[in-house]
C-alpha positions as a Markdown table, in Angstrom:
| # | Residue | x | y | z |
|---|---|---|---|---|
| 1 | Unk | -14.5 | 11.9 | -13.3 |
| 2 | Unk | -12.9 | 11.4 | -9.9 |
| 3 | Unk | -13.8 | 13.8 | -7.1 |
| 4 | Unk | -11.4 | 14.8 | -4.6 |
| 5 | Unk | -11.5 | 12.8 | -1.6 |
| 6 | Unk | -13.7 | 10.2 | -2.8 |
| 7 | Unk | -12.0 | 6.5 | -3.0 |
| 8 | Unk | -12.3 | 5.0 | -6.5 |
| 9 | Unk | -13.3 | 1.4 | -5.2 |
| 10 | Unk | -11.2 | -0.6 | -8.5 |
| 11 | Unk | -8.6 | 1.9 | -8.5 |
| 12 | Unk | -8.1 | 1.4 | -4.4 |
| 13 | Unk | -8.6 | -2.8 | -5.1 |
| 14 | Unk | -6.5 | -3.3 | -8.4 |
| 15 | Unk | -3.7 | -1.0 | -6.4 |
| 16 | Unk | -3.5 | -3.0 | -3.5 |
| 17 | Unk | -3.2 | -6.3 | -6.0 |
| 18 | Unk | -0.6 | -4.9 | -7.9 |
| 19 | Unk | 1.8 | -4.1 | -4.9 |
| 20 | Unk | 1.3 | -7.3 | -3.6 |
| 21 | Unk | 2.1 | -8.5 | -7.0 |
| 22 | Unk | 5.3 | -6.1 | -7.3 |
| 23 | Unk | 6.2 | -7.2 | -4.2 |
| 24 | Unk | 5.1 | -10.9 | -4.2 |
| 25 | Unk | 3.9 | -10.3 | -0.8 |
| 26 | Unk | 2.3 | -13.9 | 0.3 |
| 27 | Unk | 0.0 | -11.9 | 3.0 |
| 28 | Unk | -3.3 | -13.7 | 1.3 |
| 29 | Unk | -5.1 | -13.8 | -1.5 |
| 30 | Unk | -7.4 | -10.5 | -1.1 |
| 31 | Unk | -7.4 | -6.9 | -1.3 |
| 32 | Unk | -8.4 | -7.2 | 2.8 |
| 33 | Unk | -5.6 | -9.5 | 3.8 |
| 34 | Unk | -3.4 | -7.0 | 2.1 |
| 35 | Unk | -4.7 | -4.0 | 4.4 |
| 36 | Unk | -4.6 | -6.6 | 7.4 |
| 37 | Unk | -1.1 | -6.9 | 7.0 |
| 38 | Unk | -0.6 | -3.3 | 6.4 |
| 39 | Unk | -1.8 | -2.0 | 9.5 |
| 40 | Unk | 0.1 | -4.8 | 11.6 |
| 41 | Unk | 3.1 | -3.2 | 10.0 |
| 42 | Unk | 1.3 | 0.6 | 10.9 |
| 43 | Unk | 1.1 | -0.3 | 14.7 |
| 44 | Unk | 4.0 | -2.7 | 14.7 |
| 45 | Unk | 6.8 | -2.1 | 17.3 |
| 46 | Unk | 9.6 | -2.5 | 15.3 |
| 47 | Unk | 11.3 | -0.1 | 13.0 |
| 48 | Unk | 12.1 | -2.2 | 10.4 |
| 49 | Unk | 7.9 | -3.0 | 10.0 |
| 50 | Unk | 7.1 | 0.6 | 10.3 |
| 51 | Unk | 10.2 | 1.4 | 7.2 |
| 52 | Unk | 8.6 | -1.4 | 5.1 |
| 53 | Unk | 4.9 | 0.0 | 5.9 |
| 54 | Unk | 6.0 | 3.5 | 4.8 |
| 55 | Unk | 7.6 | 1.8 | 1.5 |
| 56 | Unk | 4.7 | 0.1 | 0.5 |
| 57 | Unk | 2.3 | 2.5 | 1.4 |
| 58 | Unk | 4.5 | 5.0 | -1.1 |
| 59 | Unk | 4.4 | 2.6 | -3.8 |
| 60 | Unk | 0.2 | 1.9 | -3.1 |
| 61 | Unk | 0.1 | 5.5 | -3.8 |
| 62 | Unk | 2.0 | 6.2 | -6.6 |
| 63 | Unk | -0.1 | 3.3 | -8.3 |
| 64 | Unk | -3.1 | 4.4 | -6.9 |
| 65 | Unk | -2.9 | 7.7 | -8.0 |
| 66 | Unk | -1.7 | 6.7 | -11.8 |
| 67 | Unk | -4.8 | 4.4 | -11.5 |
| 68 | Unk | -7.3 | 7.5 | -10.9 |
| 69 | Unk | -5.3 | 9.6 | -13.7 |
| 70 | Unk | -5.9 | 7.4 | -15.6 |
| 71 | Unk | -9.9 | 6.2 | -15.3 |
| 72 | Unk | -10.2 | 10.4 | -15.1 |
| 73 | Unk | -8.3 | 11.7 | -17.7 |
| 74 | Unk | -6.6 | 9.0 | -19.6 |
| 75 | Unk | -3.2 | 9.6 | -18.4 |
| 76 | Unk | -0.9 | 7.5 | -16.1 |
| 77 | Unk | 0.2 | 4.3 | -16.3 |
| 78 | Unk | -1.8 | 1.2 | -16.6 |
| 79 | Unk | -1.0 | -1.8 | -14.5 |
| 80 | Unk | -1.9 | -5.7 | -15.8 |
| 81 | Unk | -3.4 | -7.2 | -13.0 |
| 82 | Unk | -3.3 | -10.9 | -12.6 |
| 83 | Unk | -6.5 | -13.5 | -13.1 |
| 84 | Unk | -5.8 | -14.8 | -10.0 |
| 85 | Unk | -6.9 | -11.9 | -8.2 |
| 86 | Unk | -10.0 | -11.4 | -10.1 |
| 87 | Unk | -13.2 | -13.0 | -10.5 |
């Protein structure tokens, strides 16, 4: 079971990749690339970048919570991730 306050690495990675696929982001090929981009958006002085960060972060959170619920209780939606991002 998932313990509150812990990150589920499989859900973190699959949720990050799902956001890149859903939004068709061309920020790189790895989860690290995605989070580097998110940090850039968050720290940007441009309000549009901050708004984009908030939108992407909310989408990520929704997918991540669904994933953790699915893993812990069999609830939540399941997202299919392209083979491009898996090894």
